[in-house]
HTML snippet that shows the backbone in 3Dmol.js (N, CA, C, O; Angstrom):
<script src="https://3Dmol.org/build/3Dmol-min.js"></script>
<div id="view" style="width:600px;height:400px;position:relative"></div>
<script>
const pdb = `
ATOM      1  N   MET A   1     -46.005 -12.562 -39.853  1.00  0.00           N
ATOM      2  CA  MET A   1     -44.834 -11.602 -40.464  1.00  0.00           C
ATOM      3  C   MET A   1     -44.851 -11.293 -42.034  1.00  0.00           C
ATOM      4  O   MET A   1     -45.091 -11.962 -43.038  1.00  0.00           O
ATOM      5  N   LYS A   2     -44.488  -9.974 -41.779  1.00  0.00           N
ATOM      6  CA  LYS A   2     -44.884  -9.072 -42.728  1.00  0.00           C
ATOM      7  C   LYS A   2     -44.320  -9.312 -44.072  1.00  0.00           C
ATOM      8  O   LYS A   2     -43.298  -9.859 -44.486  1.00  0.00           O
ATOM      9  N   LYS A   3     -45.156  -8.821 -44.520  1.00  0.00           N
ATOM     10  CA  LYS A   3     -44.635  -9.208 -46.181  1.00  0.00           C
ATOM     11  C   LYS A   3     -43.864  -8.229 -46.420  1.00  0.00           C
ATOM     12  O   LYS A   3     -43.989  -7.218 -45.730  1.00  0.00           O
ATOM     13  N   LEU A   4     -42.922  -8.280 -47.408  1.00  0.00           N
ATOM     14  CA  LEU A   4     -41.217  -7.573 -48.312  1.00  0.00           C
ATOM     15  C   LEU A   4     -41.721  -6.700 -49.237  1.00  0.00           C
ATOM     16  O   LEU A   4     -42.407  -7.319 -50.050  1.00  0.00           O
ATOM     17  N   THR A   5     -41.678  -5.641 -49.437  1.00  0.00           N
ATOM     18  CA  THR A   5     -41.877  -4.837 -50.967  1.00  0.00           C
ATOM     19  C   THR A   5     -40.014  -5.651 -51.757  1.00  0.00           C
ATOM     20  O   THR A   5     -39.034  -6.169 -51.222  1.00  0.00           O
ATOM     21  N   ALA A   6     -40.353  -5.369 -53.037  1.00  0.00           N
ATOM     22  CA  ALA A   6     -38.904  -6.093 -54.015  1.00  0.00           C
ATOM     23  C   ALA A   6     -37.830  -5.455 -53.080  1.00  0.00           C
ATOM     24  O   ALA A   6     -37.466  -6.357 -52.325  1.00  0.00           O
ATOM     25  N   LYS A   7     -37.382  -4.681 -52.888  1.00  0.00           N
ATOM     26  CA  LYS A   7     -36.889  -3.652 -52.419  1.00  0.00           C
ATOM     27  C   LYS A   7     -36.235  -4.196 -50.944  1.00  0.00           C
ATOM     28  O   LYS A   7     -35.052  -4.444 -50.712  1.00  0.00           O
ATOM     29  N   GLU A   8     -37.006  -4.262 -50.336  1.00  0.00           N
ATOM     30  CA  GLU A   8     -36.713  -4.629 -49.210  1.00  0.00           C
ATOM     31  C   GLU A   8     -36.468  -6.741 -49.287  1.00  0.00           C
ATOM     32  O   GLU A   8     -35.623  -7.395 -48.676  1.00  0.00           O
ATOM     33  N   GLU A   9     -37.292  -7.137 -50.019  1.00  0.00           N
ATOM     34  CA  GLU A   9     -36.160  -8.410 -50.429  1.00  0.00           C
ATOM     35  C   GLU A   9     -34.665  -8.371 -51.046  1.00  0.00           C
ATOM     36  O   GLU A   9     -33.692  -9.027 -50.674  1.00  0.00           O
ATOM     37  N   GLU A  10     -34.719  -7.762 -51.718  1.00  0.00           N
ATOM     38  CA  GLU A  10     -33.748  -7.615 -52.244  1.00  0.00           C
ATOM     39  C   GLU A  10     -32.516  -6.901 -50.823  1.00  0.00           C
ATOM     40  O   GLU A  10     -31.584  -7.689 -50.665  1.00  0.00           O
ATOM     41  N   ILE A  11     -32.426  -5.719 -49.938  1.00  0.00           N
ATOM     42  CA  ILE A  11     -31.802  -6.412 -48.825  1.00  0.00           C
ATOM     43  C   ILE A  11     -31.469  -7.133 -47.893  1.00  0.00           C
ATOM     44  O   ILE A  11     -30.478  -7.157 -47.164  1.00  0.00           O
ATOM     45  N   MET A  12     -32.458  -7.781 -47.971  1.00  0.00           N
ATOM     46  CA  MET A  12     -32.518  -9.314 -47.053  1.00  0.00           C
ATOM     47  C   MET A  12     -31.719 -10.231 -47.397  1.00  0.00           C
ATOM     48  O   MET A  12     -30.954 -10.995 -46.809  1.00  0.00           O
ATOM     49  N   ARG A  13     -32.039 -10.023 -48.517  1.00  0.00           N
ATOM     50  CA  ARG A  13     -30.801 -11.449 -49.931  1.00  0.00           C
ATOM     51  C   ARG A  13     -29.482 -10.824 -49.488  1.00  0.00           C
ATOM     52  O   ARG A  13     -28.800 -11.688 -48.936  1.00  0.00           O
ATOM     53  N   LEU A  14     -28.857  -9.611 -49.528  1.00  0.00           N
ATOM     54  CA  LEU A  14     -27.492  -9.657 -49.609  1.00  0.00           C
ATOM     55  C   LEU A  14     -27.197  -9.379 -48.132  1.00  0.00           C
ATOM     56  O   LEU A  14     -25.993  -9.280 -47.894  1.00  0.00           O
ATOM     57  N   TYR A  15     -28.352  -9.171 -46.661  1.00  0.00           N
ATOM     58  CA  TYR A  15     -27.815 -10.099 -45.923  1.00  0.00           C
ATOM     59  C   TYR A  15     -27.798 -11.612 -45.105  1.00  0.00           C
ATOM     60  O   TYR A  15     -27.368 -11.922 -43.994  1.00  0.00           O
ATOM     61  N   TRP A  16     -28.389 -12.303 -46.051  1.00  0.00           N
ATOM     62  CA  TRP A  16     -28.143 -13.441 -45.577  1.00  0.00           C
ATOM     63  C   TRP A  16     -27.713 -13.931 -46.494  1.00  0.00           C
ATOM     64  O   TRP A  16     -28.133 -15.087 -46.546  1.00  0.00           O
ATOM     65  N   GLU A  17     -26.810 -13.608 -47.636  1.00  0.00           N
ATOM     66  CA  GLU A  17     -25.627 -13.945 -48.063  1.00  0.00           C
ATOM     67  C   GLU A  17     -24.336 -13.422 -47.395  1.00  0.00           C
ATOM     68  O   GLU A  17     -23.215 -13.909 -47.249  1.00  0.00           O
ATOM     69  N   LYS A  18     -24.718 -12.639 -47.159  1.00  0.00           N
ATOM     70  CA  LYS A  18     -22.835 -11.467 -46.929  1.00  0.00           C
ATOM     71  C   LYS A  18     -23.725 -11.342 -45.427  1.00  0.00           C
ATOM     72  O   LYS A  18     -22.636 -10.836 -45.157  1.00  0.00           O
ATOM     73  N   GLY A  19     -24.196 -11.316 -44.758  1.00  0.00           N
ATOM     74  CA  GLY A  19     -23.614 -11.460 -43.158  1.00  0.00           C
ATOM     75  C   GLY A  19     -24.294 -10.462 -42.745  1.00  0.00           C
ATOM     76  O   GLY A  19     -25.318 -10.016 -43.262  1.00  0.00           O
ATOM     77  N   PRO A  20     -23.529  -9.930 -41.427  1.00  0.00           N
ATOM     78  CA  PRO A  20     -23.944  -8.594 -40.841  1.00  0.00           C
ATOM     79  C   PRO A  20     -22.925  -7.249 -41.579  1.00  0.00           C
ATOM     80  O   PRO A  20     -21.739  -7.236 -41.909  1.00  0.00           O
ATOM     81  N   MET A  21     -23.528  -6.659 -41.615  1.00  0.00           N
ATOM     82  CA  MET A  21     -22.910  -5.472 -42.419  1.00  0.00           C
ATOM     83  C   MET A  21     -23.816  -4.230 -41.803  1.00  0.00           C
ATOM     84  O   MET A  21     -24.951  -4.120 -41.341  1.00  0.00           O
ATOM     85  N   PHE A  22     -22.584  -3.270 -42.074  1.00  0.00           N
ATOM     86  CA  PHE A  22     -22.780  -1.487 -41.514  1.00  0.00           C
ATOM     87  C   PHE A  22     -23.890  -1.409 -42.969  1.00  0.00           C
ATOM     88  O   PHE A  22     -24.212  -2.355 -43.687  1.00  0.00           O
ATOM     89  N   VAL A  23     -24.308   0.024 -43.087  1.00  0.00           N
ATOM     90  CA  VAL A  23     -25.442   0.456 -44.546  1.00  0.00           C
ATOM     91  C   VAL A  23     -24.540   0.568 -44.955  1.00  0.00           C
ATOM     92  O   VAL A  23     -24.484   0.119 -46.099  1.00  0.00           O
ATOM     93  N   ARG A  24     -23.209   1.202 -44.406  1.00  0.00           N
ATOM     94  CA  ARG A  24     -22.098   1.921 -45.770  1.00  0.00           C
ATOM     95  C   ARG A  24     -21.459   0.575 -46.399  1.00  0.00           C
ATOM     96  O   ARG A  24     -20.712   0.847 -47.339  1.00  0.00           O
ATOM     97  N   GLU A  25     -21.549  -0.656 -46.150  1.00  0.00           N
ATOM     98  CA  GLU A  25     -21.397  -2.102 -46.707  1.00  0.00           C
ATOM     99  C   GLU A  25     -21.691  -2.125 -47.832  1.00  0.00           C
ATOM    100  O   GLU A  25     -21.152  -2.247 -48.932  1.00  0.00           O
ATOM    101  N   LEU A  26     -23.299  -1.896 -47.117  1.00  0.00           N
ATOM    102  CA  LEU A  26     -23.964  -2.683 -47.866  1.00  0.00           C
ATOM    103  C   LEU A  26     -24.593  -2.024 -49.227  1.00  0.00           C
ATOM    104  O   LEU A  26     -25.055  -2.477 -50.274  1.00  0.00           O
ATOM    105  N   LEU A  27     -24.399  -0.882 -48.740  1.00  0.00           N
ATOM    106  CA  LEU A  27     -24.307  -0.194 -50.599  1.00  0.00           C
ATOM    107  C   LEU A  27     -23.206  -0.836 -51.882  1.00  0.00           C
ATOM    108  O   LEU A  27     -23.182  -0.918 -53.110  1.00  0.00           O
ATOM    109  N   ASN A  28     -22.386  -1.196 -50.735  1.00  0.00           N
ATOM    110  CA  ASN A  28     -20.835  -1.421 -52.183  1.00  0.00           C
ATOM    111  C   ASN A  28     -21.895  -2.355 -52.812  1.00  0.00           C
ATOM    112  O   ASN A  28     -22.635  -1.783 -53.612  1.00  0.00           O
ATOM    113  N   TYR A  29     -22.084  -3.456 -52.650  1.00  0.00           N
ATOM    114  CA  TYR A  29     -23.370  -4.821 -52.999  1.00  0.00           C
ATOM    115  C   TYR A  29     -23.870  -3.271 -54.131  1.00  0.00           C
ATOM    116  O   TYR A  29     -23.286  -3.350 -55.211  1.00  0.00           O
ATOM    117  N   TYR A  30     -24.424  -2.506 -54.064  1.00  0.00           N
ATOM    118  CA  TYR A  30     -24.426  -2.012 -55.248  1.00  0.00           C
ATOM    119  C   TYR A  30     -24.603  -1.709 -57.160  1.00  0.00           C
ATOM    120  O   TYR A  30     -23.407  -1.678 -57.450  1.00  0.00           O
ATOM    121  N   PRO A  31     -25.097  -1.565 -58.038  1.00  0.00           N
ATOM    122  CA  PRO A  31     -24.206  -1.481 -58.450  1.00  0.00           C
ATOM    123  C   PRO A  31     -24.282   0.225 -59.074  1.00  0.00           C
ATOM    124  O   PRO A  31     -25.221   0.949 -58.744  1.00  0.00           O
ATOM    125  N   GLU A  32     -22.929   0.824 -60.197  1.00  0.00           N
ATOM    126  CA  GLU A  32     -24.267   2.517 -60.012  1.00  0.00           C
ATOM    127  C   GLU A  32     -24.990   2.677 -60.556  1.00  0.00           C
ATOM    128  O   GLU A  32     -25.327   1.555 -60.934  1.00  0.00           O
ATOM    129  N   PRO A  33     -25.744   3.505 -61.056  1.00  0.00           N
ATOM    130  CA  PRO A  33     -25.697   4.142 -59.769  1.00  0.00           C
ATOM    131  C   PRO A  33     -25.971   4.149 -58.556  1.00  0.00           C
ATOM    132  O   PRO A  33     -27.173   4.409 -58.501  1.00  0.00           O
ATOM    133  N   ARG A  34     -25.544   4.009 -57.465  1.00  0.00           N
ATOM    134  CA  ARG A  34     -25.820   3.274 -55.879  1.00  0.00           C
ATOM    135  C   ARG A  34     -27.809   3.926 -55.617  1.00  0.00           C
ATOM    136  O   ARG A  34     -28.434   4.853 -56.131  1.00  0.00           O
ATOM    137  N   PRO A  35     -28.045   3.262 -54.973  1.00  0.00           N
ATOM    138  CA  PRO A  35     -28.992   4.648 -54.042  1.00  0.00           C
ATOM    139  C   PRO A  35     -28.802   5.742 -52.821  1.00  0.00           C
ATOM    140  O   PRO A  35     -27.952   5.618 -51.939  1.00  0.00           O
ATOM    141  N   HIS A  36     -29.405   6.448 -52.885  1.00  0.00           N
ATOM    142  CA  HIS A  36     -28.513   7.143 -51.614  1.00  0.00           C
ATOM    143  C   HIS A  36     -28.693   6.155 -50.517  1.00  0.00           C
ATOM    144  O   HIS A  36     -29.250   5.059 -50.467  1.00  0.00           O
ATOM    145  N   PHE A  37     -27.820   7.141 -49.347  1.00  0.00           N
ATOM    146  CA  PHE A  37     -27.284   6.482 -48.241  1.00  0.00           C
ATOM    147  C   PHE A  37     -28.843   6.541 -47.138  1.00  0.00           C
ATOM    148  O   PHE A  37     -29.319   6.035 -46.122  1.00  0.00           O
ATOM    149  N   ASN A  38     -29.110   7.454 -48.119  1.00  0.00           N
ATOM    150  CA  ASN A  38     -30.713   8.134 -46.522  1.00  0.00           C
ATOM    151  C   ASN A  38     -31.547   6.586 -46.986  1.00  0.00           C
ATOM    152  O   ASN A  38     -31.829   5.700 -46.179  1.00  0.00           O
ATOM    153  N   THR A  39     -31.775   6.556 -48.149  1.00  0.00           N
ATOM    154  CA  THR A  39     -32.526   5.262 -48.189  1.00  0.00           C
ATOM    155  C   THR A  39     -32.405   4.563 -48.484  1.00  0.00           C
ATOM    156  O   THR A  39     -33.327   3.956 -49.029  1.00  0.00           O
ATOM    157  N   VAL A  40     -31.158   4.045 -48.376  1.00  0.00           N
ATOM    158  CA  VAL A  40     -31.359   2.394 -47.469  1.00  0.00           C
ATOM    159  C   VAL A  40     -31.087   2.614 -46.322  1.00  0.00           C
ATOM    160  O   VAL A  40     -31.177   1.488 -45.832  1.00  0.00           O
ATOM    161  N   SER A  41     -30.771   3.376 -45.418  1.00  0.00           N
ATOM    162  CA  SER A  41     -30.381   3.655 -43.829  1.00  0.00           C
ATOM    163  C   SER A  41     -32.376   3.233 -43.738  1.00  0.00           C
ATOM    164  O   SER A  41     -32.859   2.291 -43.109  1.00  0.00           O
ATOM    165  N   THR A  42     -33.048   4.132 -44.458  1.00  0.00           N
ATOM    166  CA  THR A  42     -34.115   4.073 -43.981  1.00  0.00           C
ATOM    167  C   THR A  42     -35.574   2.739 -44.351  1.00  0.00           C
ATOM    168  O   THR A  42     -36.750   2.566 -44.032  1.00  0.00           O
ATOM    169  N   MET A  43     -34.803   2.257 -44.968  1.00  0.00           N
ATOM    170  CA  MET A  43     -35.419   0.607 -45.768  1.00  0.00           C
ATOM    171  C   MET A  43     -34.636  -0.282 -44.506  1.00  0.00           C
ATOM    172  O   MET A  43     -35.048  -1.422 -44.295  1.00  0.00           O
ATOM    173  N   VAL A  44     -33.832   0.103 -43.917  1.00  0.00           N
ATOM    174  CA  VAL A  44     -32.908  -0.995 -42.975  1.00  0.00           C
ATOM    175  C   VAL A  44     -33.548  -1.102 -41.987  1.00  0.00           C
ATOM    176  O   VAL A  44     -33.673  -2.175 -41.398  1.00  0.00           O
ATOM    177  N   ARG A  45     -34.336   0.522 -41.431  1.00  0.00           N
ATOM    178  CA  ARG A  45     -34.520   0.764 -40.415  1.00  0.00           C
ATOM    179  C   ARG A  45     -36.073   0.585 -39.808  1.00  0.00           C
ATOM    180  O   ARG A  45     -36.625   0.731 -38.718  1.00  0.00           O
ATOM    181  N   SER A  46     -36.518   0.102 -41.438  1.00  0.00           N
ATOM    182  CA  SER A  46     -38.381  -0.122 -41.563  1.00  0.00           C
ATOM    183  C   SER A  46     -38.004  -1.767 -41.578  1.00  0.00           C
ATOM    184  O   SER A  46     -38.798  -2.366 -40.852  1.00  0.00           O
ATOM    185  N   LEU A  47     -37.170  -2.523 -42.105  1.00  0.00           N
ATOM    186  CA  LEU A  47     -36.706  -4.234 -41.991  1.00  0.00           C
ATOM    187  C   LEU A  47     -36.715  -3.912 -40.312  1.00  0.00           C
ATOM    188  O   LEU A  47     -37.775  -4.038 -39.698  1.00  0.00           O
ATOM    189  N   GLU A  48     -36.143  -3.717 -39.990  1.00  0.00           N
ATOM    190  CA  GLU A  48     -35.409  -3.794 -38.455  1.00  0.00           C
ATOM    191  C   GLU A  48     -36.633  -3.472 -37.128  1.00  0.00           C
ATOM    192  O   GLU A  48     -36.504  -3.706 -35.927  1.00  0.00           O
ATOM    193  N   ALA A  49     -37.962  -2.784 -37.950  1.00  0.00           N
ATOM    194  CA  ALA A  49     -38.907  -2.630 -37.396  1.00  0.00           C
ATOM    195  C   ALA A  49     -39.702  -3.894 -37.777  1.00  0.00           C
ATOM    196  O   ALA A  49     -39.652  -4.816 -36.963  1.00  0.00           O
ATOM    197  N   LYS A  50     -40.172  -4.008 -38.505  1.00  0.00           N
ATOM    198  CA  LYS A  50     -40.750  -5.060 -39.209  1.00  0.00           C
ATOM    199  C   LYS A  50     -39.766  -6.400 -38.519  1.00  0.00           C
ATOM    200  O   LYS A  50     -40.135  -7.438 -39.068  1.00  0.00           O
ATOM    201  N   GLY A  51     -38.913  -6.610 -37.743  1.00  0.00           N
ATOM    202  CA  GLY A  51     -38.776  -7.825 -37.168  1.00  0.00           C
ATOM    203  C   GLY A  51     -38.147  -8.339 -38.110  1.00  0.00           C
ATOM    204  O   GLY A  51     -39.152  -8.562 -38.786  1.00  0.00           O
ATOM    205  N   TYR A  52     -37.093  -8.829 -38.911  1.00  0.00           N
ATOM    206  CA  TYR A  52     -36.559  -8.890 -39.388  1.00  0.00           C
ATOM    207  C   TYR A  52     -34.850  -8.863 -39.411  1.00  0.00           C
ATOM    208  O   TYR A  52     -34.156  -9.815 -39.766  1.00  0.00           O
ATOM    209  N   LEU A  53     -34.307  -7.443 -38.914  1.00  0.00           N
ATOM    210  CA  LEU A  53     -33.284  -6.975 -38.737  1.00  0.00           C
ATOM    211  C   LEU A  53     -33.105  -6.985 -37.158  1.00  0.00           C
ATOM    212  O   LEU A  53     -33.937  -7.461 -36.385  1.00  0.00           O
ATOM    213  N   ALA A  54     -32.216  -6.547 -36.881  1.00  0.00           N
ATOM    214  CA  ALA A  54     -31.314  -6.255 -34.740  1.00  0.00           C
ATOM    215  C   ALA A  54     -29.895  -5.741 -35.737  1.00  0.00           C
ATOM    216  O   ALA A  54     -29.236  -5.985 -36.748  1.00  0.00           O
ATOM    217  N   HIS A  55     -29.997  -5.158 -34.963  1.00  0.00           N
ATOM    218  CA  HIS A  55     -28.523  -4.584 -34.431  1.00  0.00           C
ATOM    219  C   HIS A  55     -27.310  -4.270 -33.494  1.00  0.00           C
ATOM    220  O   HIS A  55     -27.478  -3.970 -32.312  1.00  0.00           O
ATOM    221  N   HIS A  56     -25.666  -4.385 -34.280  1.00  0.00           N
ATOM    222  CA  HIS A  56     -25.420  -4.033 -32.676  1.00  0.00           C
ATOM    223  C   HIS A  56     -24.543  -2.977 -32.675  1.00  0.00           C
ATOM    224  O   HIS A  56     -23.663  -3.018 -33.535  1.00  0.00           O
ATOM    225  N   SER A  57     -24.571  -1.776 -31.710  1.00  0.00           N
ATOM    226  CA  SER A  57     -23.809  -0.925 -31.715  1.00  0.00           C
ATOM    227  C   SER A  57     -23.065  -0.620 -31.571  1.00  0.00           C
ATOM    228  O   SER A  57     -22.859  -0.563 -30.359  1.00  0.00           O
ATOM    229  N   PHE A  58     -21.819  -0.083 -32.473  1.00  0.00           N
ATOM    230  CA  PHE A  58     -20.958   0.563 -32.069  1.00  0.00           C
ATOM    231  C   PHE A  58     -20.559   1.996 -32.500  1.00  0.00           C
ATOM    232  O   PHE A  58     -20.551   2.368 -33.673  1.00  0.00           O
ATOM    233  N   GLY A  59     -20.219   2.790 -31.397  1.00  0.00           N
ATOM    234  CA  GLY A  59     -20.577   4.137 -31.234  1.00  0.00           C
ATOM    235  C   GLY A  59     -21.723   4.301 -31.496  1.00  0.00           C
ATOM    236  O   GLY A  59     -22.677   3.682 -31.024  1.00  0.00           O
ATOM    237  N   ASN A  60     -21.742   5.553 -32.639  1.00  0.00           N
ATOM    238  CA  ASN A  60     -22.656   6.357 -33.123  1.00  0.00           C
ATOM    239  C   ASN A  60     -23.435   4.849 -34.550  1.00  0.00           C
ATOM    240  O   ASN A  60     -24.477   4.627 -35.166  1.00  0.00           O
ATOM    241  N   SER A  61     -22.322   4.365 -34.410  1.00  0.00           N
ATOM    242  CA  SER A  61     -22.656   3.629 -35.973  1.00  0.00           C
ATOM    243  C   SER A  61     -23.689   2.015 -35.492  1.00  0.00           C
ATOM    244  O   SER A  61     -23.580   1.532 -34.364  1.00  0.00           O
ATOM    245  N   TYR A  62     -24.670   1.365 -36.629  1.00  0.00           N
ATOM    246  CA  TYR A  62     -24.546   0.485 -36.230  1.00  0.00           C
ATOM    247  C   TYR A  62     -24.563  -0.876 -37.375  1.00  0.00           C
ATOM    248  O   TYR A  62     -24.715  -0.688 -38.582  1.00  0.00           O
ATOM    249  N   GLN A  63     -24.455  -1.689 -37.012  1.00  0.00           N
ATOM    250  CA  GLN A  63     -23.949  -3.346 -38.124  1.00  0.00           C
ATOM    251  C   GLN A  63     -25.275  -4.047 -37.528  1.00  0.00           C
ATOM    252  O   GLN A  63     -25.473  -4.373 -36.358  1.00  0.00           O
ATOM    253  N   TYR A  64     -26.494  -4.257 -39.111  1.00  0.00           N
ATOM    254  CA  TYR A  64     -26.961  -4.962 -38.869  1.00  0.00           C
ATOM    255  C   TYR A  64     -27.208  -6.396 -38.848  1.00  0.00           C
ATOM    256  O   TYR A  64     -26.283  -7.204 -38.763  1.00  0.00           O
ATOM    257  N   TYR A  65     -27.993  -6.612 -38.895  1.00  0.00           N
ATOM    258  CA  TYR A  65     -27.606  -8.715 -39.046  1.00  0.00           C
ATOM    259  C   TYR A  65     -28.825  -9.472 -39.374  1.00  0.00           C
ATOM    260  O   TYR A  65     -29.505  -8.454 -39.502  1.00  0.00           O
ATOM    261  N   PRO A  66     -29.420 -10.145 -39.545  1.00  0.00           N
ATOM    262  CA  PRO A  66     -30.560 -10.607 -39.608  1.00  0.00           C
ATOM    263  C   PRO A  66     -31.160 -11.679 -38.872  1.00  0.00           C
ATOM    264  O   PRO A  66     -30.580 -12.760 -38.771  1.00  0.00           O
ATOM    265  N   ILE A  67     -32.346 -11.450 -38.317  1.00  0.00           N
ATOM    266  CA  ILE A  67     -32.777 -12.994 -37.336  1.00  0.00           C
ATOM    267  C   ILE A  67     -34.200 -13.474 -38.081  1.00  0.00           C
ATOM    268  O   ILE A  67     -35.037 -14.171 -37.506  1.00  0.00           O
ATOM    269  N   VAL A  68     -34.310 -13.071 -39.216  1.00  0.00           N
ATOM    270  CA  VAL A  68     -35.473 -13.898 -39.415  1.00  0.00           C
ATOM    271  C   VAL A  68     -34.926 -14.754 -40.655  1.00  0.00           C
ATOM    272  O   VAL A  68     -35.031 -14.226 -41.762  1.00  0.00           O
ATOM    273  N   SER A  69     -34.362 -16.008 -40.569  1.00  0.00           N
ATOM    274  CA  SER A  69     -33.756 -17.151 -41.982  1.00  0.00           C
ATOM    275  C   SER A  69     -34.103 -16.602 -43.197  1.00  0.00           C
ATOM    276  O   SER A  69     -35.246 -16.171 -43.346  1.00  0.00           O
ATOM    277  N   GLU A  70     -33.241 -16.547 -44.149  1.00  0.00           N
ATOM    278  CA  GLU A  70     -34.401 -17.283 -45.495  1.00  0.00           C
ATOM    279  C   GLU A  70     -35.114 -18.572 -45.594  1.00  0.00           C
ATOM    280  O   GLU A  70     -35.916 -18.893 -46.471  1.00  0.00           O
ATOM    281  N   GLU A  71     -34.904 -18.943 -45.056  1.00  0.00           N
ATOM    282  CA  GLU A  71     -35.655 -20.058 -45.141  1.00  0.00           C
ATOM    283  C   GLU A  71     -36.663 -20.728 -44.301  1.00  0.00           C
ATOM    284  O   GLU A  71     -36.785 -21.951 -44.383  1.00  0.00           O
ATOM    285  N   ASP A  72     -37.676 -19.770 -43.194  1.00  0.00           N
ATOM    286  CA  ASP A  72     -38.426 -19.527 -42.403  1.00  0.00           C
ATOM    287  C   ASP A  72     -38.662 -18.630 -43.012  1.00  0.00           C
ATOM    288  O   ASP A  72     -39.877 -18.824 -42.965  1.00  0.00           O
ATOM    289  N   TYR A  73     -38.522 -17.144 -43.987  1.00  0.00           N
ATOM    290  CA  TYR A  73     -39.073 -16.111 -45.023  1.00  0.00           C
ATOM    291  C   TYR A  73     -39.783 -17.005 -46.184  1.00  0.00           C
ATOM    292  O   TYR A  73     -41.006 -17.050 -46.319  1.00  0.00           O
ATOM    293  N   CYS A  74     -38.877 -17.695 -46.987  1.00  0.00           N
ATOM    294  CA  CYS A  74     -39.043 -18.744 -47.802  1.00  0.00           C
ATOM    295  C   CYS A  74     -40.514 -19.331 -47.355  1.00  0.00           C
ATOM    296  O   CYS A  74     -41.632 -19.205 -47.855  1.00  0.00           O
ATOM    297  N   ARG A  75     -39.998 -20.070 -46.121  1.00  0.00           N
ATOM    298  CA  ARG A  75     -41.592 -21.179 -46.303  1.00  0.00           C
ATOM    299  C   ARG A  75     -42.931 -20.375 -45.496  1.00  0.00           C
ATOM    300  O   ARG A  75     -44.085 -20.797 -45.565  1.00  0.00           O
ATOM    301  N   ASN A  76     -42.539 -19.201 -44.764  1.00  0.00           N
ATOM    302  CA  ASN A  76     -43.988 -18.210 -44.358  1.00  0.00           C
ATOM    303  C   ASN A  76     -44.597 -17.619 -46.002  1.00  0.00           C
ATOM    304  O   ASN A  76     -45.435 -18.301 -46.592  1.00  0.00           O
ATOM    305  N   THR A  77     -44.231 -16.706 -46.432  1.00  0.00           N
ATOM    306  CA  THR A  77     -44.489 -16.520 -48.072  1.00  0.00           C
ATOM    307  C   THR A  77     -45.072 -17.656 -48.512  1.00  0.00           C
ATOM    308  O   THR A  77     -46.280 -17.462 -48.382  1.00  0.00           O
ATOM    309  N   ILE A  78     -44.855 -18.942 -49.048  1.00  0.00           N
ATOM    310  CA  ILE A  78     -45.132 -20.349 -49.460  1.00  0.00           C
ATOM    311  C   ILE A  78     -46.924 -20.411 -48.734  1.00  0.00           C
ATOM    312  O   ILE A  78     -48.035 -20.474 -49.261  1.00  0.00           O
ATOM    313  N   LYS A  79     -46.562 -20.369 -47.669  1.00  0.00           N
ATOM    314  CA  LYS A  79     -47.895 -21.140 -46.665  1.00  0.00           C
ATOM    315  C   LYS A  79     -48.971 -20.139 -46.959  1.00  0.00           C
ATOM    316  O   LYS A  79     -50.141 -20.502 -47.083  1.00  0.00           O
ATOM    317  N   GLY A  80     -48.570 -18.779 -47.081  1.00  0.00           N
ATOM    318  CA  GLY A  80     -49.780 -17.094 -46.725  1.00  0.00           C
ATOM    319  C   GLY A  80     -49.990 -17.301 -48.765  1.00  0.00           C
ATOM    320  O   GLY A  80     -51.076 -17.046 -49.284  1.00  0.00           O
ATOM    321  N   ALA A  81     -49.340 -17.555 -49.216  1.00  0.00           N
ATOM    322  CA  ALA A  81     -49.766 -18.055 -50.396  1.00  0.00           C
ATOM    323  C   ALA A  81     -50.777 -18.981 -50.990  1.00  0.00           C
ATOM    324  O   ALA A  81     -51.569 -18.800 -51.915  1.00  0.00           O
ATOM    325  N   VAL A  82     -50.544 -20.052 -50.204  1.00  0.00           N
ATOM    326  CA  VAL A  82     -51.075 -21.380 -50.646  1.00  0.00           C
ATOM    327  C   VAL A  82     -52.784 -21.104 -49.387  1.00  0.00           C
ATOM    328  O   VAL A  82     -53.894 -21.546 -49.682  1.00  0.00           O
ATOM    329  N   SER A  83     -52.581 -20.582 -48.541  1.00  0.00           N
ATOM    330  CA  SER A  83     -54.046 -19.982 -47.960  1.00  0.00           C
ATOM    331  C   SER A  83     -54.479 -19.112 -48.201  1.00  0.00           C
ATOM    332  O   SER A  83     -55.523 -18.678 -47.713  1.00  0.00           O
ATOM    333  N   ARG A  84     -53.775 -18.572 -49.066  1.00  0.00           N
ATOM    334  CA  ARG A  84     -54.823 -17.195 -50.239  1.00  0.00           C
ATOM    335  C   ARG A  84     -55.780 -18.139 -50.673  1.00  0.00           C
ATOM    336  O   ARG A  84     -56.947 -17.979 -50.313  1.00  0.00           O
ATOM    337  N   TYR A  85     -55.365 -19.435 -51.641  1.00  0.00           N
ATOM    338  CA  TYR A  85     -55.603 -20.160 -52.694  1.00  0.00           C
ATOM    339  C   TYR A  85     -56.353 -21.099 -52.266  1.00  0.00           C
ATOM    340  O   TYR A  85     -57.279 -21.348 -53.038  1.00  0.00           O
ATOM    341  N   PHE A  86     -56.296 -22.081 -50.794  1.00  0.00           N
ATOM    342  CA  PHE A  86     -56.769 -23.056 -50.849  1.00  0.00           C
ATOM    343  C   PHE A  86     -58.014 -23.087 -49.462  1.00  0.00           C
ATOM    344  O   PHE A  86     -58.710 -24.086 -49.279  1.00  0.00           O
TER     345      PHE A  86
END
`;
const viewer = $3Dmol.createViewer("view");
viewer.addModel(pdb, "pdb");
viewer.setStyle({}, {cartoon: {color: "spectrum"}});
viewer.zoomTo();
viewer.render();
</script>
């Protein structure tokens, strides 16, 4: 499992808390000034490429949803930290 950046973790936490969302819905959870749609969309597609998100197609829009649970991600992150030091 590839390590996530802080911004990618922030996006994943929203998906874990809120469930399936379109990128436009995701933007509503950001405080002003919100990041640009294209910036967030690129990061979401990157998370999909890394295997953390998948999508359902609705016309030419995609609703993304997590395919890695928060528990699995945390467990894997802790295992990685432990293996580096012990």
